C-alpha positions, -999 to +999 in steps of 0.1 A: +295-613-255+312-604-221+296-614-189+307-594-159+298-604-123+300-574-096+298-586-060+305-573-026+290-569+006+256-551+012+259-514+009+294-516-006+287-495-036+279-522-062+251-505-079+272-472-080+299-491-098+273-505-122+259-470-128+295-456-134+302-483-158+270-476-177+279-439-179+313-448-196+299-475-221+272-470-246+240-479-228+225-500-257+253-524-254+246-534-217+220-556-199+220-556-162+208-588-144+203-581-105+206-610-081+179-596-060+151-602-088+157-642-081+148-642-045+122-671-038+086-660-036+076-656+000+044-635-004+024-663+013+042-661+045+030-643+077+044-608+086+063-624+114+078-651+091+088-625+065+107-605+091+127-636+098+138-642+061+175-643+057+182-625+024+218-627+029+219-664+028+227-683-007+195-705-002+174-674-005+182-672-042+166-694-069+201-700-085+187-725-111+166-700-128+192-672-127+217-696-142+192-708-168+183-673-178+218-662-180+227-691-203+198-681-226+210-646-230+246-660-236+230-680-265+211-647-278+177-654-265+156-629-244+144-638-210+116-626-186+134-612-156+113-618-123+104-585-103+108-589-066+095-566-037+113-564-006+082-548+011+059-578+002+086-605+000+069-616-032+074-618-070+052-597-091+030-614-117+046-592-141+079-597-156+106-575-174+118-585-208+155-586-211+174-587-244+208-603-250+234-576-254+272-576-260+277-568-223+259-584-195+265-575-159+252-596-131+250-578-098+246-592-063+259-599-029+261-636-031+269-644-069+304-657-062+290-682-038+273-704-065+299-723-084+275-728-115+272-691-118+309-683-114+316-706-144+295-682-166+312-650-157+343-638-177+353-611-155+346-612-115+347-577-096+344-574-060+335-541-047+350-536-011+341-510+015+346-500+052+321-519+073+309-488+091+303-471+057+283-502+047+261-502+079+251-466+073+241-472+038+223-504+047+202-486+075+193-457+053+183-480+026+163-502+049+143-472+062+139-455+028+131-485+006+122-515+026+098-501+052+120-508+082+123-486+112+158-477+124+158-502+152+145-530+128+173-521+103+200-524+131+185-556+144+184-571+109+220-561+103+231-577+136+211-607+131+215-616+093+237-591+074+268-590+095+272-627+101+263-639+067+288-613+054+314-630+074+304-665+065+297-663+029+303-629+012+337-619+025+353-653+017+339-652-018+362-623-024+390-648-032+372-657-065+374-622-078+396-612-106+394-574-096+389-559-063+377-523-061+382-504-028+360-475-019+332-485-041+318-461-068+343-434-056+373-454-068+372-437-104+407-450-114+395-488-109+364-480-126+381-464-156+404-495-159+375-518-159+355-498-183+386-497-207+386-535-206+349-537-212+351-516-243+375-540-259+344-564-260+322-540-278 
């Protein structure tokens, strides 16, 4: 089994890199574990309290559960992946059954900030992108997927995303084995990574 961590700033193109890897590798051999599934359940908070949740801080993630489930997958067991909604800031009562496979990809902005998780990763990939490009993607995603207005998205970026990126995510780049500039547009880097992954199949 090969466990790959794919990190990078919000809007850097991590999901695109994951998608491109899946296109190059037989899909039945890959399991993807999104960090976002492990946000703490905040469904009981007021709307005002929900707007002030800092999703870009390591404390927002239930790392113990993520590490435990990744360890179970590594041992060949299936796990029940939490389902999280950004709109309600809560976990669903339903879960998704995830099976252990030859390749496990853990994807998320903060995964390199947690030492216990880093120890489980065989390959650590950091997806790098220009801050202006990331900002445009973040604003578009916030409006289309998370129910924010343009002004709310911009305020959220200025209050949480940018400072947390500088404090936690950008420094975590030093733990990466591979840095992919230009995100999913860097087909050469993705081809090199996929060639390495195929050796584990």
